[in-house]
C-alpha positions as YAML, in Angstrom:
chain: A
units: angstrom
residues:
- id: 1
  name: UNK
  ca: [-0.02, 0.06, 0.01]
- id: 2
  name: UNK
  ca: [1.40, 3.40, -0.92]
- id: 3
  name: UNK
  ca: [1.75, 6.24, 1.55]
- id: 4
  name: UNK
  ca: [-1.21, 8.23, 0.22]
- id: 5
  name: UNK
  ca: [-3.64, 5.40, 0.46]
- id: 6
  name: UNK
  ca: [-2.37, 4.51, 3.95]
- id: 7
  name: UNK
  ca: [-2.92, 8.10, 5.22]
- id: 8
  name: UNK
  ca: [-6.42, 8.46, 3.62]
- id: 9
  name: UNK
  ca: [-7.36, 5.13, 4.98]
- id: 10
  name: UNK
  ca: [-6.30, 5.59, 8.56]
- id: 11
  name: UNK
  ca: [-6.89, 9.25, 9.42]
- id: 12
  name: UNK
  ca: [-10.23, 11.00, 9.98]
- id: 13
  name: UNK
  ca: [-11.32, 13.57, 7.45]
- id: 14
  name: UNK
  ca: [-12.50, 16.93, 8.77]
- id: 15
  name: UNK
  ca: [-15.16, 19.11, 7.20]
- id: 16
  name: UNK
  ca: [-15.64, 22.72, 8.41]
- id: 17
  name: UNK
  ca: [-18.98, 23.72, 9.72]
- id: 18
  name: UNK
  ca: [-19.21, 27.50, 9.75]
- id: 19
  name: UNK
  ca: [-18.06, 29.05, 13.03]
- id: 20
  name: UNK
  ca: [-19.59, 26.38, 15.32]
- id: 21
  name: UNK
  ca: [-17.20, 23.54, 14.91]
- id: 22
  name: UNK
  ca: [-16.33, 20.73, 12.59]
- id: 23
  name: UNK
  ca: [-17.76, 17.44, 11.38]
- id: 24
  name: UNK
  ca: [-15.38, 14.51, 11.19]
- id: 25
  name: UNK
  ca: [-16.03, 11.50, 9.02]
- id: 26
  name: UNK
  ca: [-14.71, 8.22, 10.41]
- id: 27
  name: UNK
  ca: [-13.34, 5.34, 8.48]
- id: 28
  name: UNK
  ca: [-16.60, 3.46, 8.72]
- id: 29
  name: UNK
  ca: [-18.58, 6.30, 7.13]
- id: 30
  name: UNK
  ca: [-20.17, 7.50, 10.46]
- id: 31
  name: UNK
  ca: [-19.77, 11.02, 11.61]
- id: 32
  name: UNK
  ca: [-18.86, 12.75, 14.83]
- id: 33
  name: UNK
  ca: [-18.82, 16.56, 15.47]
- id: 34
  name: UNK
  ca: [-17.85, 19.30, 17.87]
- id: 35
  name: UNK
  ca: [-20.58, 21.80, 17.09]
- id: 36
  name: UNK
  ca: [-22.78, 21.20, 20.14]
- id: 37
  name: UNK
  ca: [-24.74, 24.18, 21.28]
- id: 38
  name: UNK
  ca: [-23.47, 25.30, 24.65]
- id: 39
  name: UNK
  ca: [-25.56, 25.31, 27.87]
- id: 40
  name: UNK
  ca: [-26.50, 28.21, 30.09]
- id: 41
  name: UNK
  ca: [-28.36, 28.60, 33.37]
- id: 42
  name: UNK
  ca: [-31.98, 27.60, 33.75]
- id: 43
  name: UNK
  ca: [-32.74, 30.59, 36.01]
- id: 44
  name: UNK
  ca: [-35.54, 30.81, 38.52]
- id: 45
  name: UNK
  ca: [-38.38, 31.61, 36.16]
- id: 46
  name: UNK
  ca: [-38.97, 28.35, 34.36]
- id: 47
  name: UNK
  ca: [-42.59, 27.01, 34.33]
- id: 48
  name: UNK
  ca: [-43.34, 23.54, 33.08]
- id: 49
  name: UNK
  ca: [-46.37, 22.91, 30.88]
- id: 50
  name: UNK
  ca: [-46.12, 25.87, 28.53]
- id: 51
  name: UNK
  ca: [-48.66, 25.48, 25.60]
- id: 52
  name: UNK
  ca: [-47.60, 24.26, 22.18]
- id: 53
  name: UNK
  ca: [-47.92, 27.39, 20.04]
- id: 54
  name: UNK
  ca: [-45.77, 29.42, 17.69]
- id: 55
  name: UNK
  ca: [-47.44, 32.79, 18.28]
- id: 56
  name: UNK
  ca: [-46.78, 34.30, 21.76]
- id: 57
  name: UNK
  ca: [-48.20, 37.73, 20.95]
- id: 58
  name: UNK
  ca: [-51.57, 38.98, 22.28]
- id: 59
  name: UNK
  ca: [-53.70, 42.06, 22.26]
- id: 60
  name: UNK
  ca: [-52.21, 45.03, 24.04]
- id: 61
  name: UNK
  ca: [-48.66, 43.53, 24.04]
- id: 62
  name: UNK
  ca: [-45.90, 46.11, 24.26]
- id: 63
  name: UNK
  ca: [-42.54, 45.70, 22.50]
- id: 64
  name: UNK
  ca: [-40.87, 45.07, 19.18]
- id: 65
  name: UNK
  ca: [-42.16, 41.92, 17.56]
- id: 66
  name: UNK
  ca: [-39.52, 39.47, 16.46]
- id: 67
  name: UNK
  ca: [-39.74, 36.20, 14.42]
- id: 68
  name: UNK
  ca: [-37.45, 33.63, 16.20]
- id: 69
  name: UNK
  ca: [-36.68, 30.72, 13.97]
- id: 70
  name: UNK
  ca: [-34.21, 27.99, 13.42]
- id: 71
  name: UNK
  ca: [-33.55, 24.26, 13.04]
- id: 72
  name: UNK
  ca: [-32.75, 21.55, 15.55]
- id: 73
  name: UNK
  ca: [-29.97, 19.07, 14.57]
- id: 74
  name: UNK
  ca: [-28.76, 15.75, 15.96]
- id: 75
  name: UNK
  ca: [-25.30, 15.40, 17.47]
- id: 76
  name: UNK
  ca: [-23.76, 14.79, 13.96]
- id: 77
  name: UNK
  ca: [-24.66, 18.44, 13.25]
- id: 78
  name: UNK
  ca: [-26.30, 17.63, 9.81]
- id: 79
  name: UNK
  ca: [-29.38, 15.49, 10.55]
- id: 80
  name: UNK
  ca: [-32.51, 17.36, 11.53]
- id: 81
  name: UNK
  ca: [-34.06, 16.27, 14.76]
- id: 82
  name: UNK
  ca: [-37.66, 15.16, 14.45]
- id: 83
  name: UNK
  ca: [-40.04, 15.66, 17.42]
- id: 84
  name: UNK
  ca: [-37.76, 17.77, 19.45]
- id: 85
  name: UNK
  ca: [-39.70, 19.91, 22.01]
- id: 86
  name: UNK
  ca: [-38.38, 23.47, 21.94]
- id: 87
  name: UNK
  ca: [-39.54, 25.56, 24.94]
- id: 88
  name: UNK
  ca: [-38.80, 29.24, 25.21]
- id: 89
  name: UNK
  ca: [-39.61, 31.85, 27.86]
- id: 90
  name: UNK
  ca: [-38.65, 35.44, 28.59]
- id: 91
  name: UNK
  ca: [-39.60, 38.57, 30.43]
- id: 92
  name: UNK
  ca: [-41.77, 41.40, 29.20]
- id: 93
  name: UNK
  ca: [-40.36, 44.83, 28.17]
- id: 94
  name: UNK
  ca: [-40.29, 45.97, 31.77]
- id: 95
  name: UNK
  ca: [-38.08, 42.96, 32.79]
- id: 96
  name: UNK
  ca: [-40.94, 41.05, 34.53]
- id: 97
  name: UNK
  ca: [-41.68, 37.34, 34.20]
- id: 98
  name: UNK
  ca: [-45.23, 35.97, 34.65]
- id: 99
  name: UNK
  ca: [-44.39, 33.67, 37.54]
- id: 100
  name: UNK
  ca: [-46.85, 35.40, 39.86]
- id: 101
  name: UNK
  ca: [-49.73, 35.10, 37.43]
- id: 102
  name: UNK
  ca: [-51.76, 32.34, 36.10]
- id: 103
  name: UNK
  ca: [-51.22, 31.42, 32.39]
- id: 104
  name: UNK
  ca: [-48.13, 31.43, 30.24]
- id: 105
  name: UNK
  ca: [-47.32, 34.92, 28.99]
- id: 106
  name: UNK
  ca: [-44.16, 35.01, 26.86]
- id: 107
  name: UNK
  ca: [-43.95, 31.25, 27.02]
- id: 108
  name: UNK
  ca: [-44.42, 28.61, 24.37]
- id: 109
  name: UNK
  ca: [-43.43, 25.17, 23.09]
- id: 110
  name: UNK
  ca: [-42.90, 23.87, 19.59]
- id: 111
  name: UNK
  ca: [-42.59, 20.33, 18.34]
- id: 112
  name: UNK
  ca: [-40.29, 20.02, 15.30]
- id: 113
  name: UNK
  ca: [-41.28, 18.13, 12.19]
- id: 114
  name: UNK
  ca: [-39.06, 15.97, 10.08]
- id: 115
  name: UNK
  ca: [-37.14, 19.01, 8.90]
- id: 116
  name: UNK
  ca: [-36.24, 19.98, 12.54]
- id: 117
  name: UNK
  ca: [-37.50, 23.51, 12.10]
- id: 118
  name: UNK
  ca: [-39.17, 25.70, 14.74]
- id: 119
  name: UNK
  ca: [-40.52, 29.20, 14.87]
- id: 120
  name: UNK
  ca: [-41.90, 31.61, 17.41]
- id: 121
  name: UNK
  ca: [-43.52, 35.06, 17.03]
- id: 122
  name: UNK
  ca: [-42.73, 36.98, 20.18]
- id: 123
  name: UNK
  ca: [-41.15, 40.30, 21.35]
- id: 124
  name: UNK
  ca: [-37.65, 41.39, 22.12]
- id: 125
  name: UNK
  ca: [-37.51, 41.08, 25.90]
- id: 126
  name: UNK
  ca: [-36.57, 43.91, 28.29]
- id: 127
  name: UNK
  ca: [-33.92, 43.87, 31.06]
- id: 128
  name: UNK
  ca: [-33.85, 43.53, 34.79]
- id: 129
  name: UNK
  ca: [-31.33, 44.08, 37.63]
- id: 130
  name: UNK
  ca: [-29.31, 41.12, 38.77]
- id: 131
  name: UNK
  ca: [-27.62, 42.56, 41.83]
- id: 132
  name: UNK
  ca: [-26.05, 45.87, 40.79]
- id: 133
  name: UNK
  ca: [-25.98, 45.14, 37.03]
- id: 134
  name: UNK
  ca: [-28.65, 44.56, 34.41]
- id: 135
  name: UNK
  ca: [-28.92, 41.21, 32.75]
- id: 136
  name: UNK
  ca: [-28.84, 41.72, 28.95]
- id: 137
  name: UNK
  ca: [-31.93, 41.02, 26.98]
- id: 138
  name: UNK
  ca: [-32.21, 37.26, 26.58]
- id: 139
  name: UNK
  ca: [-34.53, 34.37, 25.77]
- id: 140
  name: UNK
  ca: [-34.45, 31.04, 27.57]
- id: 141
  name: UNK
  ca: [-34.46, 27.70, 25.71]
- id: 142
  name: UNK
  ca: [-35.13, 24.14, 26.93]
- id: 143
  name: UNK
  ca: [-34.95, 21.44, 24.19]
- id: 144
  name: UNK
  ca: [-35.77, 17.84, 24.80]
- id: 145
  name: UNK
  ca: [-35.98, 14.79, 22.51]
- id: 146
  name: UNK
  ca: [-35.94, 11.00, 22.83]
- id: 147
  name: UNK
  ca: [-32.42, 9.49, 23.13]
- id: 148
  name: UNK
  ca: [-30.87, 12.98, 23.32]
- id: 149
  name: UNK
  ca: [-29.39, 14.90, 26.16]
- id: 150
  name: UNK
  ca: [-31.56, 17.86, 27.35]
- id: 151
  name: UNK
  ca: [-30.30, 21.30, 26.42]
- id: 152
  name: UNK
  ca: [-30.84, 24.32, 28.76]
- id: 153
  name: UNK
  ca: [-29.60, 27.51, 27.16]
- id: 154
  name: UNK
  ca: [-30.15, 31.19, 26.39]
- id: 155
  name: UNK
  ca: [-29.72, 33.53, 23.51]
- id: 156
  name: UNK
  ca: [-28.53, 37.10, 23.58]
- id: 157
  name: UNK
  ca: [-28.43, 39.94, 21.09]
- id: 158
  name: UNK
  ca: [-25.52, 41.62, 19.35]
- id: 159
  name: UNK
  ca: [-24.92, 45.20, 20.33]
- id: 160
  name: UNK
  ca: [-26.43, 44.83, 23.76]
- id: 161
  name: UNK
  ca: [-24.24, 46.96, 26.09]
- id: 162
  name: UNK
  ca: [-25.02, 44.79, 29.07]
- id: 163
  name: UNK
  ca: [-23.40, 41.69, 27.78]
- id: 164
  name: UNK
  ca: [-19.87, 42.73, 28.82]
- id: 165
  name: UNK
  ca: [-20.73, 42.69, 32.53]
- id: 166
  name: UNK
  ca: [-23.08, 39.73, 32.62]
- id: 167
  name: UNK
  ca: [-21.19, 36.60, 33.89]
- id: 168
  name: UNK
  ca: [-23.18, 34.26, 31.61]
- id: 169
  name: UNK
  ca: [-23.50, 36.29, 28.39]
- id: 170
  name: UNK
  ca: [-19.85, 37.34, 28.59]
- id: 171
  name: UNK
  ca: [-18.60, 33.73, 28.97]
- id: 172
  name: UNK
  ca: [-16.65, 32.61, 26.04]
- id: 173
  name: UNK
  ca: [-18.89, 29.62, 25.51]
- id: 174
  name: UNK
  ca: [-21.86, 31.93, 24.86]
- id: 175
  name: UNK
  ca: [-20.19, 33.61, 21.82]
- id: 176
  name: UNK
  ca: [-22.28, 31.71, 19.16]
- id: 177
  name: UNK
  ca: [-25.43, 32.45, 21.10]
- id: 178
  name: UNK
  ca: [-25.07, 36.24, 20.77]
- id: 179
  name: UNK
  ca: [-27.24, 36.81, 17.66]
- id: 180
  name: UNK
  ca: [-27.91, 39.53, 15.19]
- id: 181
  name: UNK
  ca: [-31.43, 40.99, 14.76]
- id: 182
  name: UNK
  ca: [-32.22, 41.06, 11.07]
- id: 183
  name: UNK
  ca: [-34.86, 43.20, 9.35]
- id: 184
  name: UNK
  ca: [-35.75, 40.32, 7.03]
- id: 185
  name: UNK
  ca: [-39.49, 40.67, 7.07]
- id: 186
  name: UNK
  ca: [-41.09, 43.04, 4.57]
- id: 187
  name: UNK
  ca: [-43.70, 44.13, 7.19]
- id: 188
  name: UNK
  ca: [-41.13, 45.49, 9.62]
- id: 189
  name: UNK
  ca: [-41.00, 42.43, 11.83]
- id: 190
  name: UNK
  ca: [-37.37, 41.63, 12.89]
- id: 191
  name: UNK
  ca: [-35.95, 38.12, 12.54]
- id: 192
  name: UNK
  ca: [-33.57, 36.23, 14.81]
- id: 193
  name: UNK
  ca: [-32.16, 32.90, 13.63]
- id: 194
  name: UNK
  ca: [-30.84, 30.31, 16.00]
- id: 195
  name: UNK
  ca: [-30.04, 26.81, 14.98]
- id: 196
  name: UNK
  ca: [-29.54, 24.23, 17.74]
- id: 197
  name: UNK
  ca: [-26.97, 21.35, 17.77]
- id: 198
  name: UNK
  ca: [-27.86, 18.75, 20.29]
- id: 199
  name: UNK
  ca: [-25.36, 16.65, 22.27]
...
């Protein structure tokens, strides 16, 4: 066997995957990857049982409406994850969660189809004091699926001046969860795209 065949037959080939990591093809044709979406704190404001719905807006709602969308992938980073339950929750524009109220304001769940896609229509959350500093605007995520490790995470938004002093948003493992707000909709609604790579 010549040297070239030996090398290609015994080493793992790497394929780049944007800024999130790489996919590696093993000799047997299977894949492994290092693009896993990083965890963040659950926080004290989670409520179980949020309704399955994609529209979290309601009459009298204050705030800038955003379209939050993305795709959930298996741990190989290329296969869409079917029937993943994506839960989100966040505060209102005044930085208040609805934990003291009945119902599920600013909370919803979405079950992905075969394409792994999810979408939520909601608002850009406000901010609240955490000790002496404000937490940056953020949206919480909990993603669960069969035979997959649970993901607890948060997203933040580029240009938020409170990220720098926040211990979670400023952590280097949160860098791929600080997202741009894109004016992609023709009706003025803003779009935030967040793809999720499960462990």
